[in-house]
KEBA-853151 format. One record per residue (C-alpha): residue in three letters; z, x, y. Coordinates in nm, 2 decimals. Layout:
residues N
  rogu       w       u       v
   ala       Z       X       Y
...
end
This chain:
residues 610
  rogu       w       u       v
   met   14.05   11.72   11.10
   lys   13.78   11.84   11.36
   thr   13.82   11.83   11.70
   met   13.74   11.51   11.86
   asn   13.45   11.55   12.11
   lys   13.49   11.40   12.45
   arg   13.31   11.09   12.42
   thr   13.50   11.00   12.06
   leu   13.82   11.08   12.23
   ser   13.76   10.88   12.54
   thr   13.65   10.59   12.34
   tyr   13.96   10.60   12.08
   ile   14.20   10.61   12.41
   ala   14.03   10.30   12.55
   ile   14.03   10.10   12.26
   leu   14.39   10.19   12.14
   val   14.53   10.12   12.51
   gly   14.31    9.77   12.50
   gly   14.44    9.71   12.15
   ile   14.82    9.78   12.26
   phe   14.80    9.56   12.59
   ile   14.52    9.30   12.51
   gly   14.75    9.01   12.42
   trp   14.98    9.09   12.74
   leu   14.72    9.17   12.98
   phe   14.49    8.90   12.88
   phe   14.72    8.61   12.93
   ser   14.99    8.72   13.19
   gly   14.95    8.60   13.54
   ser   15.00    8.92   13.68
   gly   14.96    9.29   13.60
   glu   15.33    9.35   13.70
   pro   15.59    9.09   13.57
   ser   15.87    9.09   13.84
   asp   16.13    8.98   13.58
   ile   16.15    9.05   13.22
   asn   16.33    8.71   13.13
   glu   16.03    8.55   13.31
   his   15.79    8.72   13.10
   val   15.99    8.64   12.78
   gln   15.99    8.26   12.84
   glu   15.64    8.28   12.85
   gln   15.59    8.43   12.50
   his   15.50    8.21   12.18
   thr   15.81    8.12   11.99
   asp   15.88    7.95   11.66
   glu   16.05    7.62   11.60
   glu   16.38    7.82   11.62
   gly   16.30    7.95   11.96
   asn   16.25    8.31   11.83
   ile   15.97    8.51   11.99
   val   15.67    8.58   11.74
   tyr   15.53    8.93   11.75
   thr   15.17    9.01   11.61
   cys   14.94    9.31   11.58
   ser   14.65    9.34   11.82
   met   14.42    9.46   11.54
   his   14.55    9.24   11.25
   pro   14.62    8.90   11.45
   asn   14.73    8.73   11.11
   val   15.05    8.96   11.10
   arg   15.33    8.73   11.23
   glu   15.67    8.89   11.24
   asp   16.01    8.74   11.42
   glu   16.09    9.08   11.57
   pro   15.94    9.40   11.73
   gly   15.82    9.66   11.51
   asn   15.50    9.82   11.37
   cys   15.22    9.66   11.19
   pro   15.25    9.67   10.81
   ile   14.87    9.73   10.77
   cys   14.79    9.99   11.04
   gly   15.11   10.12   11.20
   met   15.04    9.99   11.53
   glu   15.33    9.87   11.75
   leu   15.34    9.47   11.75
   ile   15.31    9.26   12.06
   pro   15.46    8.92   12.16
   val   15.21    8.62   12.11
   asp   15.14    8.49   12.45
   asn   15.15    8.10   12.46
   val   14.92    8.07   12.78
   asp   14.65    8.08   12.52
   glu   14.76    7.77   12.33
   asn   14.79    7.58   12.69
   asp   14.42    7.68   12.75
   ser   14.32    7.56   12.40
   glu   14.42    7.20   12.49
   glu   14.17    7.21   12.79
   asp   13.88    7.41   12.60
   pro   13.95    7.54   12.24
   tyr   13.68    7.80   12.31
   ala   13.79    7.94   12.63
   leu   13.99    8.24   12.69
   thr   14.15    8.30   13.02
   met   14.16    8.65   13.16
   thr   14.39    8.80   13.44
   ala   14.19    9.04   13.70
   thr   14.40    9.32   13.54
   ala   14.26    9.24   13.21
   met   13.90    9.20   13.34
   lys   13.93    9.56   13.50
   leu   14.07    9.72   13.18
   ala   13.79    9.56   12.97
   glu   13.53    9.65   13.23
   val   13.40    9.30   13.21
   gln   13.04    9.27   13.38
   thr   12.86    8.94   13.40
   thr   12.52    8.84   13.51
   glu   12.32    8.52   13.60
   val   12.09    8.36   13.35
   arg   11.75    8.35   13.48
   ser   11.45    8.17   13.42
   glu   11.14    8.37   13.49
   pro   10.83    8.51   13.35
   ala   10.88    8.72   13.04
   ile   10.71    9.05   13.01
   lys   10.65    9.16   12.64
   glu   10.57    9.52   12.57
   ser   10.32    9.59   12.29
   arg   10.37    9.92   12.10
   met   10.07   10.07   11.93
   pro   10.02   10.38   11.75
   gly    9.70   10.59   11.84
   lys    9.51   10.87   11.83
   val    9.30   11.07   12.10
   thr    8.92   11.08   12.00
   val    8.62   11.23   12.16
   asp    8.40   10.98   12.38
   glu    8.09   10.93   12.19
   arg    7.90   10.89   12.52
   arg    8.00   11.24   12.63
   thr    7.89   11.44   12.33
   ala    7.55   11.60   12.28
   val    7.33   11.81   12.04
   ile    7.17   12.12   12.17
   pro    6.86   12.14   11.95
   ala    6.59   12.41   11.91
   his    6.28   12.35   12.13
   phe    6.05   12.59   11.93
   pro    6.05   12.73   11.57
   gly    6.17   13.09   11.53
   arg    6.44   13.31   11.41
   ile    6.81   13.33   11.57
   glu    6.83   13.69   11.70
   lys    7.18   13.65   11.89
   leu    7.44   13.38   11.96
   tyr    7.60   13.39   12.32
   leu    7.84   13.12   12.15
   asp    7.98   13.23   11.81
   phe    8.25   13.02   11.75
   thr    8.36   12.64   11.73
   gly    8.57   12.54   12.04
   ala    8.39   12.78   12.29
   his    8.33   12.61   12.63
   val    7.99   12.63   12.76
   glu    7.87   12.50   13.11
   gln    7.53   12.33   13.17
   gly    7.26   12.58   13.21
   asp    7.43   12.86   13.02
   pro    7.24   13.03   12.75
   ile    7.34   12.98   12.40
   ala    7.11   13.15   12.18
   ser    6.83   13.39   12.18
   val    6.54   13.30   11.95
   tyr    6.23   13.52   11.83
   ala    5.93   13.26   11.83
   pro    5.60   13.39   11.70
   glu    5.42   13.05   11.83
   leu    5.55   13.13   12.17
   val    5.41   13.49   12.17
   ser    5.08   13.31   12.11
   ala    5.14   13.06   12.36
   gln    5.20   13.33   12.62
   lys    4.88   13.51   12.55
   glu    4.69   13.19   12.57
   leu    4.86   13.15   12.92
   leu    4.77   13.49   13.04
   glu    4.40   13.45   12.94
   ala    4.40   13.10   13.12
   tyr    4.53   13.25   13.41
   glu    4.26   13.50   13.44
   arg    4.00   13.23   13.43
   arg    4.19   12.98   13.64
   glu    3.93   12.97   13.90
   ser    3.66   12.89   13.69
   asn    3.85   12.66   13.41
   pro    4.15   12.54   13.61
   arg    4.23   12.24   13.35
   leu    4.25   12.52   13.07
   tyr    4.51   12.71   13.27
   arg    4.73   12.40   13.36
   ala    4.72   12.29   12.98
   ala    4.85   12.64   12.89
   arg    5.12   12.63   13.14
   gln    5.24   12.27   13.02
   lys    5.25   12.39   12.68
   leu    5.53   12.63   12.76
   ile    5.70   12.39   12.98
   asn    5.72   12.15   12.67
   trp    5.90   12.40   12.49
   glu    6.17   12.38   12.77
   ile    6.04   12.70   12.93
   ser    6.12   12.69   13.29
   glu    5.86   12.71   13.58
   thr    6.06   13.04   13.69
   val    6.02   13.22   13.35
   ile    5.64   13.13   13.32
   asp    5.59   13.27   13.68
   asn    5.77   13.57   13.57
   ile    5.54   13.61   13.25
   ile    5.24   13.60   13.45
   glu    5.38   13.84   13.70
   asp    5.46   14.11   13.42
   gly    5.15   14.06   13.26
   glu    5.31   14.09   12.89
   pro    5.43   13.82   12.64
   arg    5.79   13.83   12.59
   arg    5.92   13.86   12.22
   asn    6.25   13.66   12.24
   phe    6.34   13.35   12.46
   asp    6.68   13.19   12.54
   ile    6.79   12.85   12.46
   his    6.99   12.70   12.72
   ser    7.26   12.42   12.72
   his    7.17   12.09   12.90
   arg    7.55   11.96   12.89
   ser    7.87   12.11   12.96
   gly    8.18   12.08   12.72
   tyr    8.33   12.24   12.41
   val    8.12   12.34   12.10
   thr    8.25   12.11   11.82
   thr    8.01   12.21   11.56
   arg    7.80   12.55   11.52
   his    7.48   12.48   11.26
   val    7.33   12.83   11.27
   ser    7.42   13.19   11.23
   val    7.22   13.51   11.35
   gly    6.92   13.56   11.13
   asp    6.87   13.19   11.05
   his    6.52   13.05   11.09
   ile    6.50   12.73   11.27
   his    6.25   12.45   11.31
   phe    6.17   12.24   11.59
   ala    6.42   12.00   11.72
   glu    6.65   12.14   11.45
   pro    7.03   12.11   11.57
   ile    7.19   12.46   11.69
   phe    7.52   12.34   11.85
   glu    7.71   12.00   11.90
   val    7.90   11.99   12.25
   ala    8.17   11.75   12.36
   asp    8.27   11.67   12.72
   leu    8.65   11.63   12.72
   ser    8.70   11.57   13.08
   ser    8.74   11.23   12.99
   val    8.84   11.10   12.64
   trp    8.91   10.78   12.42
   val    9.24   10.70   12.29
   glu    9.19   10.46   12.00
   phe    9.52   10.24   11.92
   glu    9.59   10.01   11.62
   ala    9.71    9.68   11.73
   tyr    9.89    9.45   11.52
   glu    9.74    9.10   11.49
   asn   10.04    8.91   11.65
   asp   10.00    9.14   11.95
   leu    9.63    9.08   12.00
   ser    9.67    8.77   12.21
   gly    9.85    8.97   12.46
   leu    9.56    9.23   12.51
   ala    9.24    9.20   12.71
   glu    8.99    9.43   12.83
   gly    9.08    9.58   13.16
   asp    9.44    9.60   13.10
   ser    9.63    9.91   13.17
   val    9.78   10.11   12.89
   ser   10.06   10.39   12.92
   phe   10.08   10.64   12.63
   thr   10.25   10.95   12.54
   val   10.18   11.23   12.31
   arg   10.42   11.49   12.13
   ser   10.27   11.79   12.28
   his   10.39   11.69   12.60
   pro   10.72   11.53   12.59
   gly   10.83   11.36   12.91
   glu   10.46   11.31   13.02
   thr   10.32   10.96   13.04
   tyr    9.95   10.90   13.06
   ser    9.74   10.61   13.13
   gly    9.43   10.46   13.05
   gln    9.23   10.13   13.06
   ile    9.12    9.92   12.77
   thr    8.77    9.90   12.74
   tyr    8.71    9.75   12.39
   ile    8.89    9.55   12.15
   asp    8.74    9.54   11.79
   pro    8.63    9.17   11.72
   ile    8.71    9.23   11.34
   leu    9.05    9.29   11.20
   glu    9.08    9.57   10.92
   asp    9.15    9.37   10.62
   arg    9.40    9.60   10.45
   leu    9.63    9.69   10.75
   arg    9.55    9.36   10.93
   thr    9.51    9.55   11.26
   ala    9.23    9.59   11.52
   thr    9.11    9.90   11.69
   val    9.18    9.88   12.08
   arg    9.01   10.16   12.26
   ala    9.12   10.30   12.62
   glu    8.96   10.56   12.81
   ala    9.18   10.81   12.98
   glu    9.09   11.10   13.25
   asn    9.15   11.44   13.10
   ala    9.07   11.68   13.40
   asn    9.34   11.93   13.28
   gly    9.28   11.92   12.93
   asp    9.61   11.80   12.78
   leu    9.47   11.55   12.58
   lys    9.28   11.70   12.28
   pro    9.10   11.51   12.00
   asn    9.32   11.41   11.69
   met    9.64   11.41   11.87
   leu    9.88   11.12   11.79
   ala    9.99   10.90   12.06
   lys   10.23   10.61   12.11
   gly   10.09   10.35   12.35
   thr   10.25   10.05   12.54
   val   10.09    9.75   12.68
   ser   10.30    9.52   12.90
   ser   10.18    9.13   12.88
   ser   10.32    8.79   12.98
   val   10.49    8.56   12.73
   ala   10.36    8.20   12.71
   gly   10.06    8.25   12.99
   gly   10.33    8.39   13.22
   lys   10.55    8.06   13.22
   ala   10.90    8.10   13.30
   gln   11.13    8.18   13.02
   leu   11.52    8.17   13.00
   gln   11.65    8.52   12.95
   val   11.95    8.71   12.92
   pro   12.00    9.09   12.87
   ala   12.01    9.20   12.52
   ser   12.38    9.36   12.57
   ala   12.50    9.01   12.63
   val   12.39    8.89   12.28
   met   12.65    8.95   12.00
   trp   12.41    8.93   11.69
   thr   12.53    8.80   11.39
   gly   12.23    8.66   11.22
   glu   12.09    8.35   11.35
   arg   12.44    8.26   11.45
   ser   12.42    8.48   11.77
   leu   12.70    8.45   12.03
   val   12.73    8.49   12.41
   tyr   13.04    8.48   12.64
   val   13.00    8.24   12.93
   glu   13.20    8.29   13.23
   asn   13.39    7.98   13.37
   ser   13.54    8.07   13.74
   asn   13.73    7.85   13.97
   ser   13.97    7.95   14.24
   glu   14.28    7.98   14.02
   arg   14.14    8.16   13.72
   thr   13.85    8.31   13.52
   ser   13.78    8.21   13.16
   phe   13.53    8.30   12.90
   ser   13.40    8.07   12.62
   ala   13.19    8.18   12.33
   arg   12.87    8.00   12.30
   gln   12.65    7.99   12.00
   val   12.26    8.05   12.12
   leu   11.91    8.02   11.94
   leu   11.73    8.32   12.02
   gly   11.35    8.36   12.09
   gln   11.16    8.68   12.08
   arg   11.30    9.02   12.23
   val   11.12    9.14   12.52
   gly   11.21    9.49   12.63
   asn   11.59    9.48   12.72
   phe   11.61    9.08   12.72
   tyr   11.60    8.81   12.46
   ile   11.45    8.47   12.54
   ile   11.68    8.19   12.48
   lys   11.58    7.90   12.31
   glu   11.89    7.68   12.30
   gly   12.25    7.72   12.42
   leu   12.23    7.80   12.78
   glu   12.13    7.69   13.10
   glu   11.97    7.85   13.42
   gly   12.25    7.97   13.65
   glu   12.52    8.03   13.42
   arg   12.68    8.35   13.39
   val   12.72    8.56   13.08
   val   12.92    8.87   12.99
   val   12.68    9.18   12.96
   his   12.96    9.45   12.93
   gly   13.29    9.40   12.79
   asn   13.20    9.14   12.54
   phe   13.35    9.32   12.24
   met   13.69    9.34   12.41
   ile   13.68    8.97   12.49
   asp   13.57    8.88   12.12
   ser   13.88    9.07   12.00
   ala   14.11    8.89   12.24
   ala   13.93    8.56   12.11
   gln   13.98    8.65   11.76
   leu   14.35    8.74   11.81
   ala   14.40    8.40   11.99
   asp   14.23    8.23   11.69
   lys   13.94    8.10   11.91
   leu   13.57    8.08   11.85
   ser   13.45    8.45   11.81
   met   13.20    8.67   11.62
   met   13.41    8.70   11.30
   asn   13.59    8.36   11.34
   pro   13.33    8.08   11.33
   glu   13.60    7.82   11.26
   pro   13.85    7.83   11.54
   gly   14.19    7.67   11.52
   thr   14.23    7.70   11.12
   gly   14.41    8.02   11.13
   ala   14.13    8.16   10.91
   asn   14.03    8.44   11.15
   thr   14.07    8.77   10.99
   gly   14.08    9.00   11.32
   gly   14.06    9.35   11.41
   his   13.87    9.65   11.24
   asp   14.07    9.91   11.01
   his   14.16   10.23   11.18
   gly   14.28   10.37   10.84
   ser   14.17   10.74   10.93
   met   14.44   10.69   11.24
   gly   14.74   10.62   11.02
   glu   14.82   10.48   10.67
   glu   14.55   10.35   10.44
   ser   14.52   10.00   10.43
   ser   14.62    9.83   10.11
   asp   14.56    9.48   10.22
   lys   14.21    9.41   10.11
   gly   14.26    9.05   10.15
   asp   14.22    9.07   10.50
   tyr   13.85    9.11   10.46
   ser   13.77    8.84   10.20
   glu   13.67    8.61   10.48
   his   13.40    8.86   10.57
   thr   13.30    8.92   10.22
   asp   13.25    8.55   10.15
   met   13.07    8.46   10.49
   arg   12.73    8.50   10.34
   ser   12.53    8.51   10.67
   glu   12.16    8.50   10.68
   ile   12.14    8.86   10.50
   ser   12.21    8.72   10.15
   gly   11.86    8.56   10.09
   ala   11.55    8.69   10.18
   glu   11.33    8.49   10.45
   ser   11.01    8.54   10.23
   glu   10.99    8.64    9.87
   ala   10.83    8.99    9.87
   pro   10.66    9.12    9.54
   gln   10.90    9.30    9.32
   glu   10.71    9.64    9.33
   phe   10.76    9.62    9.73
   arg   11.12    9.55    9.67
   asp   11.16    9.84    9.44
   gln   10.99   10.08    9.70
   leu   11.23    9.96    9.99
   lys   11.52   10.01    9.74
   ser   11.40   10.38    9.71
   ala   11.40   10.40   10.09
   ile   11.74   10.28   10.12
   glu   11.87   10.51    9.87
   val   11.74   10.78   10.10
   tyr   11.90   10.61   10.39
   leu   12.24   10.59   10.24
   glu   12.21   10.98   10.17
   leu   12.13   11.01   10.56
   lys   12.45   10.77   10.62
   asn   12.67   10.97   10.42
   ala   12.54   11.31   10.57
   leu   12.66   11.16   10.92
   val   12.98   11.07   10.78
   glu   13.04   11.42   10.68
   asp   12.94   11.55   11.02
   asp   12.63   11.75   10.85
   ala   12.36   11.74   11.11
   glu   12.14   11.97   10.90
   leu   12.16   11.76   10.58
   ala   12.10   11.46   10.80
   ser   11.77   11.59   10.94
   lys   11.66   11.67   10.59
   ser   11.75   11.32   10.47
   ala   11.56   11.15   10.76
   gln   11.25   11.39   10.67
   asn   11.29   11.25   10.31
   leu   11.31   10.89   10.46
   leu   11.00   10.94   10.65
   glu   10.82   11.03   10.32
   glu   10.96   10.74   10.13
   leu   10.84   10.51   10.43
   glu   10.49   10.65   10.41
   asn   10.46   10.59   10.02
   met   10.54   10.22   10.06
   asp   10.23   10.01    9.97
   met   10.18    9.75   10.23
   thr    9.90    9.61   10.08
   leu   10.15    9.43    9.83
   leu   10.28    9.19   10.11
   asp   10.08    8.90   10.22
   gln    9.96    8.86   10.60
   glu   10.29    8.73   10.76
   gln   10.49    8.98   10.53
   his   10.25    9.27   10.65
   asn   10.26    9.21   11.04
   arg   10.65    9.20   11.00
   trp   10.67    9.50   10.80
   met   10.45    9.68   11.05
   glu   10.68    9.62   11.34
   leu   11.00    9.72   11.14
   lys   10.82   10.05   11.01
   glu   10.74   10.14   11.37
   thr   11.08   10.16   11.46
   leu   11.21   10.33   11.13
   asn   10.94   10.59   11.15
   gly   11.03   10.65   11.54
   glu   11.42   10.66   11.48
   ser   11.35   10.88   11.17
   glu   11.17   11.11   11.37
   asn   11.41   11.11   11.64
   ile   11.69   11.22   11.39
   val   11.49   11.51   11.25
   glu   11.42   11.64   11.59
   ala   11.76   11.60   11.74
   gln   11.96   11.89   11.89
   asp   12.30   11.79   11.75
   ile   12.48   11.49   11.56
   asp   12.55   11.29   11.85
   asp   12.19   11.25   11.91
   gln   12.14   11.17   11.54
   arg   12.40   10.91   11.55
   glu   12.23   10.74   11.87
   ala   11.90   10.71   11.66
   phe   12.09   10.60   11.37
   phe   12.17   10.28   11.54
   pro   11.82   10.13   11.58
   leu   11.74   10.29   11.27
   ser   12.00   10.08   11.08
   glu   11.94    9.76   11.27
   ser   11.56    9.76   11.15
   leu   11.66    9.85   10.79
   ile   11.89    9.56   10.79
   glu   11.64    9.33   10.93
   ser   11.39    9.48   10.65
   val   11.66    9.38   10.39
   arg   11.70    9.04   10.54
   glu   11.33    8.99   10.54
   phe   11.24    9.11   10.18
   gly   11.54    9.16    9.99
   val   11.66    9.42    9.78
   asp   11.79    9.43    9.42
   gly   12.17    9.51    9.37
   val   12.47    9.53    9.62
   leu   12.50    9.65    9.95
   tyr   12.80    9.63   10.20
   tyr   12.71    9.51   10.57
   gln   12.95    9.69   10.79
   tyr   13.04    9.71   11.15
   cys   13.24    9.90   11.41
   pro   13.30    9.78   11.76
   met   13.38   10.14   11.91
   ala   13.03   10.27   11.82
   asn   12.73   10.27   12.03
   asp   12.95   10.32   12.37
   asn   13.19   10.03   12.26
   asp   12.91    9.78   12.22
   gly   12.94    9.80   11.86
   ala   12.70    9.90   11.59
   tyr   12.62    9.82   11.22
   trp   12.51    9.99   10.90
   leu   12.45    9.95   10.53
   ser   12.70   10.11   10.27
   glu   12.68   10.16    9.89
   glu   13.07   10.12    9.91
   glu   13.30    9.86   10.05
   glu   13.54   10.13   10.15
   ile   13.47   10.20   10.53
   arg   13.32   10.57   10.58
   asn   13.21   10.54   10.95
   pro   12.87   10.73   10.99
   tyr   12.90   10.68   11.37
   gln   13.25   10.85   11.42
   gly   13.25   11.09   11.10
   glu   13.57   11.25   11.02
   asp   13.74   11.18   11.36
   met   13.77   10.82   11.28
   leu   13.64   10.79   10.92
   gly   13.81   10.46   10.87
   cys   13.73   10.27   11.17
   gly   13.52    9.96   11.10
   glu   13.53    9.65   10.86
   thr   13.30    9.49   10.60
   ile   13.11    9.19   10.75
   glu   12.95    9.09   10.42
   glu   12.86    9.19   10.07
   ile   12.50    9.17   10.02
   glu   12.35    9.08    9.68
   phe   12.02    8.93    9.58
end
């Protein structure tokens, strides 16, 4: 087995310690019992008065003597009866001591009602400001003798010469000027007309005076740029014959540019001209640029259901180059700025629509936590809007909720995996097969397999062709998952690149408007996190990106459905102990977040079959 990295090792130690002591610390009145007999009297006993022992990871195990768990090999612990006393008062409440809260690193925050700020993310591209482009034409007919700028991309300042032209008509006009100059006293109108003729051909007054002073016609004349910028198009070569007003160069001033974003239909209500937009480009990682929205297309693109949103951005140092891809973000108020009940996203334990939060109940004697089902609104940044289930001023757990949930599951209370507390039906724990003996008790997971949460049954019936395309993408995702299982960063990067190609090949035009809008939102995360995996420096960074990638793909399966059987799996130790989900083609746990270090850590939540 490979040597654990520091993060995995510390995570393992924390969970192992928590598992061993969770039943004792969570329900004891003190972290240091003064008398063993006193502590024993507090333990749960059977009808004959014998102490009952259980496993912190498999609470359905009940033994009448100390020993090791027959499933995972962990040391059995006494079942505390404090929990049963609590259940008489509140069947959902779990009492914790100060020591237990410190061990679980429990942190809470107050539920607040305040205006919600939504961040709309838009893909975009840097383009030339059409108002800052110019065509430099020929002001007189002739032949190109020399080009001072002979390649596209060259920079030119206003007034610089760009080409030298031999112009026979100009030679004749100069002779007329010289003759008219000799007769200027007797025929001043003729002289003025000859002079104006050259001025009309963009010959400067200074050059005209020099011609008169020299007394000889010039053969070649320079054409000068009347704008500063970069040459974007070159229309002529040396030796070409040009006509009056024929384009020679096209020049663009890039000191200010446009950034054209594609805004999804459901984001348009939060956008307005004058709003500020921040954006990034790949060529300058870590740099954030800003612009102002100056135009929103009044007509949606029919196929993609998006509208072009144009922003102007200053570009004095030239960082932004036309055709660069950009990722933009616009912050806007939800519901017209009205206050919305919100909790941090870390407080929500997501299990489909039956999402849970843990609410703190404190008094002078003790602190307890109750699982509460909530109805979620939209996610705004790092917060969820709460539609039902909480009130302003209540306190919810934002860190340590998975440890509390494990204790609640052990105590047969309402928890993420135990929707029916008090029935003894909770299955508890997660398999640590790679840390000890292989589990042979597959019956422990039958409850999860039969739960059938909201995933099995797509919200909207997607066309079969699109479902087939999604299935192809999932097959590549499974290759990526297996590469992470094998700790193979190089293969994971290649698989993520293949996933990007599969996503690009999916035909969004097969979907109706609502489905299309939803897919565009999900695809943005799928593409972004796949790119992060491709560009990641090590496998830890790849696993960090695999978490949101999996969440979006799971949501895609829930939205559109996919033919065949998949397994919805979960590990509470992943994602810095906040837990993480993934999809698998097999029921056996092979953990992509832990790899070989803890290959069997996790459990199957649901078998997905459409």
